[in-house]
A tleap script that builds the chain and sets N, CA, C and O, in Angstrom:
source leaprc.protein.ff14SB
mol = sequence {
  NMET LYS LYS LEU VAL VAL LEU ALA ALA ILE
  ALA LEU ALA ALA CYS ASN THR LYS GLN GLU
  THR ASN GLN PRO TYR THR GLU GLU ARG ALA
  THR VAL SER THR GLU PRO VAL LYS THR TYR
  ALA PHE THR GLY ALA ASP SER ALA GLN PHE
  LYS VAL GLN LEU PHE GLU GLN LYS LYS SER
  LEU ASN TYR GLU VAL LYS PHE SER TYR LYS
  ASP ALA SER SER GLU LYS ILE ILE THR LEU
  PRO ASN MET GLY MET MET PRO LYS PRO GLU
  LEU LYS LYS GLY ALA ASN ASP LEU SER CYS
  ILE ILE GLY PHE TYR ASP ALA ASP SER VAL
  PHE MET GLU TYR ARG LEU VAL ASN VAL GLU
  ASN GLY LEU LEU GLY TYR LYS HIE LEU LYS
  GLU TYR GLN VAL GLU ALA PRO LYS CLYS
}
set mol.1.N position { 122.745 117.788 96.230 }
set mol.1.CA position { 123.125 116.890 97.302 }
set mol.1.C position { 122.427 115.535 97.148 }
set mol.1.O position { 123.041 114.496 97.394 }
set mol.2.N position { 121.129 115.534 96.736 }
set mol.2.CA position { 120.395 114.287 96.562 }
set mol.2.C position { 121.050 113.422 95.490 }
set mol.2.O position { 121.131 112.203 95.639 }
set mol.3.N position { 121.524 114.056 94.399 }
set mol.3.CA position { 122.156 113.303 93.326 }
set mol.3.C position { 123.422 112.614 93.821 }
set mol.3.O position { 123.706 111.478 93.442 }
set mol.4.N position { 124.182 113.307 94.669 }
set mol.4.CA position { 125.413 112.742 95.202 }
set mol.4.C position { 125.130 111.521 96.066 }
set mol.4.O position { 125.855 110.529 95.993 }
set mol.5.N position { 124.076 111.584 96.887 }
set mol.5.CA position { 123.708 110.453 97.742 }
set mol.5.C position { 123.275 109.266 96.886 }
set mol.5.O position { 123.659 108.131 97.167 }
set mol.6.N position { 122.478 109.514 95.843 }
set mol.6.CA position { 122.017 108.451 94.960 }
set mol.6.C position { 123.205 107.814 94.242 }
set mol.6.O position { 123.284 106.589 94.159 }
set mol.7.N position { 124.123 108.619 93.724 }
set mol.7.CA position { 125.304 108.090 93.045 }
set mol.7.C position { 126.169 107.271 93.989 }
set mol.7.O position { 126.699 106.233 93.594 }
set mol.8.N position { 126.319 107.720 95.229 }
set mol.8.CA position { 127.106 106.976 96.215 }
set mol.8.C position { 126.442 105.633 96.516 }
set mol.8.O position { 127.130 104.621 96.649 }
set mol.9.N position { 125.118 105.615 96.623 }
set mol.9.CA position { 124.406 104.371 96.899 }
set mol.9.C position { 124.555 103.388 95.736 }
set mol.9.O position { 124.728 102.188 95.951 }
set mol.10.N position { 124.486 103.895 94.512 }
set mol.10.CA position { 124.659 103.031 93.340 }
set mol.10.C position { 126.073 102.474 93.300 }
set mol.10.O position { 126.268 101.293 93.013 }
set mol.11.N position { 127.061 103.314 93.587 }
set mol.11.CA position { 128.455 102.859 93.570 }
set mol.11.C position { 128.687 101.791 94.633 }
set mol.11.O position { 129.372 100.802 94.372 }
set mol.12.N position { 128.129 101.973 95.823 }
set mol.12.CA position { 128.288 100.971 96.879 }
set mol.12.C position { 127.600 99.671 96.506 }
set mol.12.O position { 128.132 98.590 96.758 }
set mol.13.N position { 126.427 99.767 95.910 }
set mol.13.CA position { 125.703 98.559 95.500 }
set mol.13.C position { 126.497 97.809 94.437 }
set mol.13.O position { 126.561 96.580 94.459 }
set mol.14.N position { 127.099 98.541 93.513 }
set mol.14.CA position { 127.895 97.895 92.465 }
set mol.14.C position { 129.112 97.203 93.050 }
set mol.14.O position { 129.500 96.135 92.576 }
set mol.15.N position { 129.719 97.789 94.069 }
set mol.15.CA position { 130.893 97.181 94.696 }
set mol.15.C position { 130.527 95.930 95.480 }
set mol.15.O position { 131.353 95.029 95.625 }
set mol.16.N position { 129.310 95.861 95.985 }
set mol.16.CA position { 128.906 94.741 96.821 }
set mol.16.C position { 128.343 93.566 96.040 }
set mol.16.O position { 128.067 92.519 96.628 }
set mol.17.N position { 128.164 93.710 94.730 }
set mol.17.CA position { 127.620 92.596 93.960 }
set mol.17.C position { 128.730 91.612 93.658 }
set mol.17.O position { 129.810 91.992 93.205 }
set mol.18.N position { 128.455 90.344 93.912 }
set mol.18.CA position { 129.434 89.293 93.634 }
set mol.18.C position { 129.291 88.861 92.188 }
set mol.18.O position { 128.181 88.710 91.678 }
set mol.19.N position { 130.403 88.669 91.546 }
set mol.19.CA position { 130.389 88.152 90.184 }
set mol.19.C position { 130.109 86.656 90.259 }
set mol.19.O position { 130.862 85.922 90.900 }
set mol.20.N position { 129.055 86.198 89.625 }
set mol.20.CA position { 128.696 84.787 89.660 }
set mol.20.C position { 129.662 84.019 88.762 }
set mol.20.O position { 129.828 84.345 87.586 }
set mol.21.N position { 130.291 83.006 89.329 }
set mol.21.CA position { 131.250 82.226 88.561 }
set mol.21.C position { 130.586 80.970 88.021 }
set mol.21.O position { 129.557 80.524 88.529 }
set mol.22.N position { 131.182 80.417 86.997 }
set mol.22.CA position { 130.674 79.180 86.421 }
set mol.22.C position { 131.118 78.020 87.314 }
set mol.22.O position { 132.309 77.744 87.453 }
set mol.23.N position { 130.144 77.358 87.908 }
set mol.23.CA position { 130.429 76.215 88.771 }
set mol.23.C position { 130.682 74.986 87.900 }
set mol.23.O position { 130.023 74.809 86.876 }
set mol.24.N position { 131.634 74.133 88.298 }
set mol.24.CA position { 131.893 72.930 87.508 }
set mol.24.C position { 130.665 72.026 87.448 }
set mol.24.O position { 129.878 71.962 88.392 }
set mol.25.N position { 130.518 71.340 86.336 }
set mol.25.CA position { 129.370 70.462 86.118 }
set mol.25.C position { 129.448 69.222 87.003 }
set mol.25.O position { 130.501 68.595 87.126 }
set mol.26.N position { 128.329 68.883 87.611 }
set mol.26.CA position { 128.160 67.595 88.293 }
set mol.26.C position { 126.890 66.977 87.728 }
set mol.26.O position { 125.925 67.677 87.421 }
set mol.27.N position { 126.904 65.660 87.595 }
set mol.27.CA position { 125.775 64.982 86.954 }
set mol.27.C position { 124.487 65.082 87.773 }
set mol.27.O position { 123.402 65.241 87.213 }
set mol.28.N position { 124.610 64.987 89.107 }
set mol.28.CA position { 123.433 65.062 89.974 }
set mol.28.C position { 123.634 66.113 91.052 }
set mol.28.O position { 124.753 66.384 91.487 }
set mol.29.N position { 122.524 66.694 91.468 }
set mol.29.CA position { 122.550 67.655 92.570 }
set mol.29.C position { 122.610 66.907 93.893 }
set mol.29.O position { 121.965 65.870 94.053 }
set mol.30.N position { 123.374 67.424 94.833 }
set mol.30.CA position { 123.439 66.828 96.169 }
set mol.30.C position { 122.098 67.002 96.871 }
set mol.30.O position { 121.623 66.087 97.543 }
set mol.31.N position { 121.486 68.179 96.716 }
set mol.31.CA position { 120.165 68.442 97.286 }
set mol.31.C position { 119.298 69.086 96.201 }
set mol.31.O position { 119.786 69.852 95.371 }
set mol.32.N position { 118.024 68.763 96.227 }
set mol.32.CA position { 117.074 69.313 95.268 }
set mol.32.C position { 116.094 70.197 96.032 }
set mol.32.O position { 115.394 69.731 96.931 }
set mol.33.N position { 116.052 71.467 95.672 }
set mol.33.CA position { 115.154 72.410 96.330 }
set mol.33.C position { 113.705 72.148 95.910 }
set mol.33.O position { 113.435 71.840 94.749 }
set mol.34.N position { 112.790 72.271 96.850 }
set mol.34.CA position { 111.368 72.137 96.523 }
set mol.34.C position { 110.774 73.486 96.093 }
set mol.34.O position { 109.657 73.540 95.579 }
set mol.35.N position { 111.515 74.553 96.302 }
set mol.35.CA position { 111.076 75.895 95.895 }
set mol.35.C position { 111.456 76.127 94.440 }
set mol.35.O position { 112.457 75.584 93.973 }
set mol.36.N position { 110.672 76.927 93.714 }
set mol.36.CA position { 111.050 77.220 92.331 }
set mol.36.C position { 112.363 78.006 92.290 }
set mol.36.O position { 112.588 78.888 93.119 }
set mol.37.N position { 113.225 77.684 91.324 }
set mol.37.CA position { 114.474 78.432 91.182 }
set mol.37.C position { 114.241 79.721 90.409 }
set mol.37.O position { 114.984 80.687 90.581 }
set mol.38.N position { 113.223 79.749 89.563 }
set mol.38.CA position { 112.837 80.944 88.800 }
set mol.38.C position { 111.326 80.957 88.655 }
set mol.38.O position { 110.697 79.908 88.517 }
set mol.39.N position { 110.740 82.168 88.686 }
set mol.39.CA position { 109.297 82.337 88.501 }
set mol.39.C position { 109.042 83.578 87.657 }
set mol.39.O position { 109.662 84.621 87.861 }
set mol.40.N position { 108.124 83.452 86.707 }
set mol.40.CA position { 107.605 84.597 85.971 }
set mol.40.C position { 106.098 84.576 86.156 }
set mol.40.O position { 105.458 83.551 85.920 }
set mol.41.N position { 105.524 85.696 86.577 }
set mol.41.CA position { 104.074 85.755 86.784 }
set mol.41.C position { 103.543 87.103 86.319 }
set mol.41.O position { 104.204 88.133 86.456 }
set mol.42.N position { 102.332 87.073 85.764 }
set mol.42.CA position { 101.634 88.282 85.356 }
set mol.42.C position { 100.156 88.100 85.644 }
set mol.42.O position { 99.561 87.088 85.274 }
set mol.43.N position { 99.564 89.091 86.310 }
set mol.43.CA position { 98.131 89.080 86.574 }
set mol.43.C position { 97.487 90.170 85.734 }
set mol.43.O position { 97.826 91.347 85.857 }
set mol.44.N position { 96.558 89.767 84.880 }
set mol.44.CA position { 95.900 90.701 83.976 }
set mol.44.C position { 94.795 91.492 84.648 }
set mol.44.O position { 94.488 91.290 85.823 }
set mol.45.N position { 94.205 92.392 83.883 }
set mol.45.CA position { 93.119 93.244 84.378 }
set mol.45.C position { 91.911 92.409 84.801 }
set mol.45.O position { 91.139 92.825 85.665 }
set mol.46.N position { 91.746 91.228 84.190 }
set mol.46.CA position { 90.625 90.351 84.539 }
set mol.46.C position { 90.956 89.432 85.722 }
set mol.46.O position { 90.215 88.491 86.005 }
set mol.47.N position { 92.055 89.705 86.400 }
set mol.47.CA position { 92.546 88.936 87.561 }
set mol.47.C position { 93.006 87.523 87.206 }
set mol.47.O position { 93.266 86.719 88.101 }
set mol.48.N position { 93.109 87.210 85.916 }
set mol.48.CA position { 93.628 85.901 85.494 }
set mol.48.C position { 95.150 85.945 85.591 }
set mol.48.O position { 95.789 86.888 85.123 }
set mol.49.N position { 95.717 84.913 86.205 }
set mol.49.CA position { 97.161 84.896 86.379 }
set mol.49.C position { 97.831 83.940 85.395 }
set mol.49.O position { 97.401 82.801 85.210 }
set mol.50.N position { 98.890 84.434 84.776 }
set mol.50.CA position { 99.768 83.649 83.920 }
set mol.50.C position { 101.040 83.414 84.723 }
set mol.50.O position { 101.654 84.367 85.202 }
set mol.51.N position { 101.441 82.150 84.875 }
set mol.51.CA position { 102.601 81.858 85.707 }
set mol.51.C position { 103.434 80.746 85.099 }
set mol.51.O position { 102.909 79.749 84.602 }
set mol.52.N position { 104.761 80.942 85.149 }
set mol.52.CA position { 105.730 79.941 84.705 }
set mol.52.C position { 106.753 79.790 85.822 }
set mol.52.O position { 107.283 80.782 86.324 }
set mol.53.N position { 107.033 78.538 86.214 }
set mol.53.CA position { 108.006 78.274 87.266 }
set mol.53.C position { 108.954 77.160 86.852 }
set mol.53.O position { 108.556 76.214 86.172 }
set mol.54.N position { 110.213 77.277 87.268 }
set mol.54.CA position { 111.216 76.244 87.037 }
set mol.54.C position { 111.596 75.599 88.365 }
set mol.54.O position { 111.853 76.290 89.351 }
set mol.55.N position { 111.629 74.274 88.380 }
set mol.55.CA position { 111.993 73.517 89.578 }
set mol.55.C position { 113.157 72.586 89.259 }
set mol.55.O position { 113.195 71.962 88.198 }
set mol.56.N position { 114.096 72.501 90.182 }
set mol.56.CA position { 115.226 71.589 90.030 }
set mol.56.C position { 114.767 70.140 90.059 }
set mol.56.O position { 113.765 69.800 90.688 }
set mol.57.N position { 115.523 69.294 89.364 }
set mol.57.CA position { 115.352 67.844 89.398 }
set mol.57.C position { 116.672 67.250 89.888 }
set mol.57.O position { 117.667 67.967 89.992 }
set mol.58.N position { 116.693 65.979 90.185 }
set mol.58.CA position { 117.907 65.337 90.698 }
set mol.58.C position { 119.064 65.467 89.702 }
set mol.58.O position { 120.178 65.818 90.091 }
set mol.59.N position { 118.807 65.187 88.426 }
set mol.59.CA position { 119.841 65.373 87.411 }
set mol.59.C position { 120.026 66.870 87.164 }
set mol.59.O position { 119.056 67.595 86.945 }
set mol.60.N position { 121.265 67.319 87.200 }
set mol.60.CA position { 121.535 68.754 87.192 }
set mol.60.C position { 121.122 69.485 85.919 }
set mol.60.O position { 120.905 70.696 85.960 }
set mol.61.N position { 121.007 68.794 84.803 }
set mol.61.CA position { 120.596 69.457 83.560 }
set mol.61.C position { 119.084 69.513 83.396 }
set mol.61.O position { 118.590 70.190 82.495 }
set mol.62.N position { 118.338 68.813 84.250 }
set mol.62.CA position { 116.886 68.728 84.122 }
set mol.62.C position { 116.174 69.727 85.027 }
set mol.62.O position { 116.575 69.963 86.167 }
set mol.63.N position { 115.109 70.305 84.485 }
set mol.63.CA position { 114.233 71.213 85.239 }
set mol.63.C position { 112.796 70.882 84.883 }
set mol.63.O position { 112.478 70.580 83.732 }
set mol.64.N position { 111.940 70.942 85.878 }
set mol.64.CA position { 110.513 70.801 85.622 }
set mol.64.C position { 109.952 72.200 85.414 }
set mol.64.O position { 110.186 73.100 86.221 }
set mol.65.N position { 109.209 72.374 84.323 }
set mol.65.CA position { 108.557 73.645 84.025 }
set mol.65.C position { 107.081 73.468 84.334 }
set mol.65.O position { 106.424 72.604 83.753 }
set mol.66.N position { 106.552 74.282 85.249 }
set mol.66.CA position { 105.122 74.282 85.539 }
set mol.66.C position { 104.588 75.615 85.037 }
set mol.66.O position { 105.133 76.674 85.346 }
set mol.67.N position { 103.494 75.546 84.245 }
set mol.67.CA position { 102.934 76.774 83.711 }
set mol.67.C position { 101.419 76.707 83.761 }
set mol.67.O position { 100.820 75.639 83.631 }
set mol.68.N position { 100.807 77.879 83.953 }
set mol.68.CA position { 99.353 77.929 84.084 }
set mol.68.C position { 98.813 79.277 83.627 }
set mol.68.O position { 99.507 80.293 83.624 }
set mol.69.N position { 97.531 79.238 83.238 }
set mol.69.CA position { 96.774 80.437 82.893 }
set mol.69.C position { 95.303 80.122 83.108 }
set mol.69.O position { 94.776 79.164 82.543 }
set mol.70.N position { 94.653 80.920 83.915 }
set mol.70.CA position { 93.262 80.683 84.307 }
set mol.70.C position { 93.130 79.265 84.854 }
set mol.70.O position { 93.819 78.921 85.814 }
set mol.71.N position { 92.267 78.435 84.276 }
set mol.71.CA position { 92.061 77.066 84.775 }
set mol.71.C position { 92.964 76.036 84.106 }
set mol.71.O position { 92.941 74.863 84.479 }
set mol.72.N position { 93.752 76.452 83.131 }
set mol.72.CA position { 94.621 75.516 82.409 }
set mol.72.C position { 96.007 75.486 83.041 }
set mol.72.O position { 96.557 76.521 83.416 }
set mol.73.N position { 96.559 74.287 83.152 }
set mol.73.CA position { 97.923 74.166 83.668 }
set mol.73.C position { 98.573 72.945 83.036 }
set mol.73.O position { 97.894 72.019 82.591 }
set mol.74.N position { 99.897 72.962 83.006 }
set mol.74.CA position { 100.640 71.842 82.452 }
set mol.74.C position { 102.046 71.872 83.030 }
set mol.74.O position { 102.449 72.829 83.691 }
set mol.75.N position { 102.776 70.803 82.766 }
set mol.75.CA position { 104.164 70.743 83.200 }
set mol.75.C position { 104.963 69.913 82.207 }
set mol.75.O position { 104.438 69.004 81.564 }
set mol.76.N position { 106.219 70.242 82.099 }
set mol.76.CA position { 107.145 69.561 81.196 }
set mol.76.C position { 108.485 69.434 81.911 }
set mol.76.O position { 108.797 70.213 82.812 }
set mol.77.N position { 109.262 68.452 81.503 }
set mol.77.CA position { 110.645 68.345 81.948 }
set mol.77.C position { 111.513 68.779 80.774 }
set mol.77.O position { 111.388 68.248 79.671 }
set mol.78.N position { 112.394 69.749 81.017 }
set mol.78.CA position { 113.321 70.170 79.971 }
set mol.78.C position { 114.727 69.772 80.393 }
set mol.78.O position { 115.023 69.658 81.582 }
set mol.79.N position { 115.577 69.565 79.418 }
set mol.79.CA position { 116.974 69.239 79.663 }
set mol.79.C position { 117.836 70.285 78.978 }
set mol.79.O position { 117.808 70.423 77.755 }
set mol.80.N position { 118.599 71.016 79.768 }
set mol.80.CA position { 119.490 72.026 79.213 }
set mol.80.C position { 120.751 71.351 78.683 }
set mol.80.O position { 121.116 70.276 79.158 }
set mol.81.N position { 121.420 71.963 77.710 }
set mol.81.CA position { 122.627 71.339 77.161 }
set mol.81.C position { 123.775 71.336 78.172 }
set mol.81.O position { 123.893 72.241 78.998 }
set mol.82.N position { 124.611 70.312 78.091 }
set mol.82.CA position { 125.769 70.200 78.972 }
set mol.82.C position { 126.908 71.023 78.381 }
set mol.82.O position { 127.503 70.648 77.371 }
set mol.83.N position { 127.198 72.139 79.021 }
set mol.83.CA position { 128.272 73.015 78.562 }
set mol.83.C position { 129.519 72.873 79.435 }
set mol.83.O position { 130.426 73.702 79.369 }
set mol.84.N position { 129.559 71.820 80.252 }
set mol.84.CA position { 130.714 71.606 81.114 }
set mol.84.C position { 130.673 72.426 82.392 }
set mol.84.O position { 131.648 72.456 83.143 }
set mol.85.N position { 129.562 73.086 82.643 }
set mol.85.CA position { 129.367 73.875 83.864 }
set mol.85.C position { 127.932 73.687 84.318 }
set mol.85.O position { 127.085 73.233 83.549 }
set mol.86.N position { 127.662 74.032 85.560 }
set mol.86.CA position { 126.292 73.915 86.055 }
set mol.86.C position { 125.410 74.916 85.308 }
set mol.86.O position { 125.807 76.063 85.102 }
set mol.87.N position { 124.218 74.482 84.905 }
set mol.87.CA position { 123.328 75.365 84.147 }
set mol.87.C position { 122.874 76.569 84.969 }
set mol.87.O position { 122.736 76.503 86.190 }
set mol.88.N position { 122.647 77.666 84.257 }
set mol.88.CA position { 122.101 78.877 84.866 }
set mol.88.C position { 120.817 79.223 84.113 }
set mol.88.O position { 120.838 80.029 83.183 }
set mol.89.N position { 119.682 78.605 84.522 }
set mol.89.CA position { 118.419 78.853 83.809 }
set mol.89.C position { 117.883 80.251 84.097 }
set mol.89.O position { 118.233 80.875 85.099 }
set mol.90.N position { 117.027 80.726 83.199 }
set mol.90.CA position { 116.424 82.046 83.363 }
set mol.90.C position { 115.059 82.067 82.698 }
set mol.90.O position { 114.827 81.361 81.717 }
set mol.91.N position { 114.157 82.880 83.235 }
set mol.91.CA position { 112.845 83.153 82.639 }
set mol.91.C position { 112.799 84.635 82.314 }
set mol.91.O position { 113.084 85.471 83.171 }
set mol.92.N position { 112.442 84.962 81.082 }
set mol.92.CA position { 112.346 86.366 80.667 }
set mol.92.C position { 111.003 86.606 80.002 }
set mol.92.O position { 110.431 85.717 79.372 }
set mol.93.N position { 110.517 87.825 80.157 }
set mol.93.CA position { 109.270 88.229 79.502 }
set mol.93.C position { 109.454 88.131 78.000 }
set mol.93.O position { 110.482 88.536 77.459 }
set mol.94.N position { 108.448 87.589 77.335 }
set mol.94.CA position { 108.487 87.462 75.886 }
set mol.94.C position { 107.977 88.713 75.196 }
set mol.94.O position { 108.175 89.824 75.689 }
set mol.95.N position { 107.324 88.539 74.060 }
set mol.95.CA position { 106.833 89.655 73.246 }
set mol.95.C position { 105.742 90.463 73.949 }
set mol.95.O position { 105.553 91.643 73.652 }
set mol.96.N position { 105.020 89.825 74.886 }
set mol.96.CA position { 103.989 90.536 75.646 }
set mol.96.C position { 103.949 89.967 77.066 }
set mol.96.O position { 104.719 89.070 77.406 }
set mol.97.N position { 103.049 90.495 77.881 }
set mol.97.CA position { 102.976 90.077 79.290 }
set mol.97.C position { 102.562 88.620 79.458 }
set mol.97.O position { 102.880 88.003 80.475 }
set mol.98.N position { 101.860 88.063 78.479 }
set mol.98.CA position { 101.397 86.681 78.561 }
set mol.98.C position { 102.305 85.738 77.771 }
set mol.98.O position { 101.842 84.763 77.179 }
set mol.99.N position { 103.573 86.036 77.772 }
set mol.99.CA position { 104.546 85.134 77.146 }
set mol.99.C position { 105.829 85.165 77.955 }
set mol.99.O position { 106.234 86.207 78.469 }
set mol.100.N position { 106.459 84.007 78.057 }
set mol.100.CA position { 107.665 83.857 78.853 }
set mol.100.C position { 108.658 82.991 78.083 }
set mol.100.O position { 108.318 81.910 77.602 }
set mol.101.N position { 109.885 83.482 77.975 }
set mol.101.CA position { 110.937 82.724 77.305 }
set mol.101.C position { 111.753 82.004 78.370 }
set mol.101.O position { 112.273 82.622 79.299 }
set mol.102.N position { 111.854 80.698 78.218 }
set mol.102.CA position { 112.695 79.886 79.086 }
set mol.102.C position { 114.041 79.775 78.385 }
set mol.102.O position { 114.107 79.432 77.205 }
set mol.103.N position { 115.093 80.060 79.102 }
set mol.103.CA position { 116.417 79.993 78.505 }
set mol.103.C position { 117.473 79.753 79.557 }
set mol.103.O position { 117.178 79.373 80.690 }
set mol.104.N position { 118.696 79.980 79.163 }
set mol.104.CA position { 119.825 79.779 80.070 }
set mol.104.C position { 120.962 80.691 79.629 }
set mol.104.O position { 120.969 81.209 78.513 }
set mol.105.N position { 121.919 80.872 80.527 }
set mol.105.CA position { 123.100 81.664 80.219 }
set mol.105.C position { 124.249 80.735 79.858 }
set mol.105.O position { 124.479 79.726 80.524 }
set mol.106.N position { 124.965 81.085 78.797 }
set mol.106.CA position { 126.119 80.276 78.405 }
set mol.106.C position { 127.332 80.680 79.240 }
set mol.106.O position { 127.206 81.475 80.172 }
set mol.107.N position { 128.496 80.142 78.916 }
set mol.107.CA position { 129.718 80.397 79.688 }
set mol.107.C position { 130.122 81.868 79.658 }
set mol.107.O position { 130.811 82.337 80.564 }
set mol.108.N position { 129.698 82.605 78.621 }
set mol.108.CA position { 130.017 84.028 78.512 }
set mol.108.C position { 128.893 84.921 79.023 }
set mol.108.O position { 128.894 86.125 78.766 }
set mol.109.N position { 127.930 84.341 79.747 }
set mol.109.CA position { 126.773 85.053 80.308 }
set mol.109.C position { 125.866 85.660 79.236 }
set mol.109.O position { 125.264 86.712 79.447 }
set mol.110.N position { 125.775 84.994 78.095 }
set mol.110.CA position { 124.866 85.405 77.024 }
set mol.110.C position { 123.597 84.573 77.169 }
set mol.110.O position { 123.662 83.350 77.288 }
set mol.111.N position { 122.425 85.247 77.157 }
set mol.111.CA position { 121.153 84.546 77.292 }
set mol.111.C position { 120.831 83.791 76.008 }
set mol.111.O position { 120.849 84.355 74.914 }
set mol.112.N position { 120.537 82.504 76.168 }
set mol.112.CA position { 120.207 81.641 75.041 }
set mol.112.C position { 118.736 81.245 75.149 }
set mol.112.O position { 118.345 80.576 76.105 }
set mol.113.N position { 117.916 81.654 74.175 }
set mol.113.CA position { 116.491 81.300 74.177 }
set mol.113.C position { 116.346 79.807 73.929 }
set mol.113.O position { 117.081 79.230 73.127 }
set mol.114.N position { 115.389 79.179 74.624 }
set mol.114.CA position { 115.242 77.730 74.534 }
set mol.114.C position { 113.801 77.313 74.253 }
set mol.114.O position { 113.543 76.614 73.273 }
set mol.115.N position { 112.858 77.732 75.101 }
set mol.115.CA position { 111.442 77.379 74.967 }
set mol.115.C position { 110.591 78.633 75.188 }
set mol.115.O position { 111.060 79.631 75.736 }
set mol.116.N position { 109.333 78.560 74.749 }
set mol.116.CA position { 108.391 79.663 74.918 }
set mol.116.C position { 107.092 79.123 75.506 }
set mol.116.O position { 106.537 78.138 75.019 }
set mol.117.N position { 106.624 79.777 76.550 }
set mol.117.CA position { 105.295 79.505 77.103 }
set mol.117.C position { 104.506 80.789 76.878 }
set mol.117.O position { 104.965 81.876 77.231 }
set mol.118.N position { 103.302 80.662 76.281 }
set mol.118.CA position { 102.525 81.868 76.014 }
set mol.118.C position { 101.034 81.575 76.004 }
set mol.118.O position { 100.597 80.424 76.021 }
set mol.119.N position { 100.282 82.647 75.975 }
set mol.119.CA position { 98.830 82.564 75.825 }
set mol.119.C position { 98.501 83.223 74.501 }
set mol.119.O position { 98.831 84.386 74.269 }
set mol.120.N position { 97.841 82.459 73.629 }
set mol.120.CA position { 97.467 82.963 72.321 }
set mol.120.C position { 95.999 82.634 72.098 }
set mol.120.O position { 95.609 81.469 72.167 }
set mol.121.N position { 95.184 83.645 71.834 }
set mol.121.CA position { 93.735 83.488 71.661 }
set mol.121.C position { 93.106 82.802 72.874 }
set mol.121.O position { 92.186 81.997 72.730 }
set mol.122.N position { 93.606 83.122 74.063 }
set mol.122.CA position { 93.056 82.571 75.304 }
set mol.122.C position { 93.522 81.170 75.633 }
set mol.122.O position { 93.095 80.601 76.637 }
set mol.123.N position { 94.410 80.585 74.793 }
set mol.123.CA position { 94.889 79.225 75.015 }
set mol.123.C position { 96.350 79.217 75.462 }
set mol.123.O position { 97.181 79.957 74.935 }
set mol.124.N position { 96.639 78.376 76.433 }
set mol.124.CA position { 97.991 78.231 76.955 }
set mol.124.C position { 98.817 77.371 76.008 }
set mol.124.O position { 98.386 76.284 75.622 }
set mol.125.N position { 99.990 77.845 75.633 }
set mol.125.CA position { 100.815 77.108 74.677 }
set mol.125.C position { 102.254 76.962 75.123 }
set mol.125.O position { 102.740 77.712 75.970 }
set mol.126.N position { 102.930 75.980 74.538 }
set mol.126.CA position { 104.333 75.682 74.832 }
set mol.126.C position { 105.020 75.359 73.510 }
set mol.126.O position { 104.551 74.494 72.770 }
set mol.127.N position { 106.126 76.042 73.199 }
set mol.127.CA position { 106.810 75.842 71.919 }
set mol.127.C position { 108.308 75.692 72.126 }
set mol.127.O position { 108.893 76.300 73.023 }
set mol.128.N position { 108.915 74.874 71.282 }
set mol.128.CA position { 110.372 74.799 71.206 }
set mol.128.C position { 110.830 75.971 70.356 }
set mol.128.O position { 110.329 76.164 69.249 }
set mol.129.N position { 111.764 76.745 70.854 }
set mol.129.CA position { 112.301 77.847 70.064 }
set mol.129.C position { 113.583 77.447 69.345 }
set mol.129.O position { 113.720 77.632 68.136 }
set mol.130.N position { 114.523 76.892 70.118 }
set mol.130.CA position { 115.821 76.541 69.560 }
set mol.130.C position { 116.353 75.283 70.222 }
set mol.130.O position { 115.967 74.933 71.337 }
set mol.131.N position { 117.238 74.618 69.516 }
set mol.131.CA position { 117.962 73.466 70.053 }
set mol.131.C position { 119.446 73.823 70.037 }
set mol.131.O position { 119.904 74.566 69.169 }
set mol.132.N position { 120.179 73.298 70.987 }
set mol.132.CA position { 121.599 73.577 71.076 }
set mol.132.C position { 122.371 72.278 71.173 }
set mol.132.O position { 121.918 71.309 71.782 }
set mol.133.N position { 123.547 72.274 70.561 }
set mol.133.CA position { 124.432 71.131 70.635 }
set mol.133.C position { 125.826 71.646 70.959 }
set mol.133.O position { 126.324 72.562 70.304 }
set mol.134.N position { 126.448 71.062 71.961 }
set mol.134.CA position { 127.786 71.486 72.349 }
set mol.134.C position { 128.763 70.517 71.711 }
set mol.134.O position { 128.632 69.302 71.860 }
set mol.135.N position { 129.738 71.054 71.004 }
set mol.135.CA position { 130.723 70.230 70.329 }
set mol.135.C position { 132.110 70.528 70.869 }
set mol.135.O position { 132.372 71.610 71.393 }
set mol.136.N position { 132.983 69.559 70.732 }
set mol.136.CA position { 134.380 69.763 71.112 }
set mol.136.C position { 135.025 70.743 70.127 }
set mol.136.O position { 134.676 70.755 68.946 }
set mol.137.N position { 135.955 71.554 70.603 }
set mol.137.CA position { 136.617 72.499 69.683 }
set mol.137.C position { 137.347 71.761 68.563 }
set mol.137.O position { 137.899 70.681 68.775 }
set mol.138.N position { 137.343 72.349 67.383 }
set mol.138.CA position { 138.023 71.741 66.235 }
set mol.138.C position { 139.523 71.935 66.373 }
set mol.138.O position { 139.993 72.968 66.848 }
set mol.139.N position { 140.265 70.918 65.948 }
set mol.139.CA position { 141.734 70.984 66.060 }
set mol.139.C position { 142.362 71.459 64.785 }
set mol.139.O position { 143.585 71.573 64.704 }
savepdb mol mol.pdb
quit
């Protein structure tokens, strides 16, 4: 009986999820949220926190990345490629708990790796992983 209730709850949850559609691209956001749109955080055994946050900017392709570990912190502005739709940024855990991959979803909802924030030998780092260029279809 418990299995049936769990399966019913999963089926109802699946029916209630909205499929996120690709919103048409606009050059600027009408409103810019002051809250982070995405956050990745990990607190280690030594209570040191590793945190990466993405914040919207006025231009729709731009995001401010704020990242910190222990007493070190930094920020960068990244620009996602214009794919003709509003960007869908994402933060995912990297190779370990002290690494975070900054990326975005393309039109087919495939995650595209873009930047890496990590801690290596106790030092906070930021690396470019990949660059993307959107081209017009060939005729």
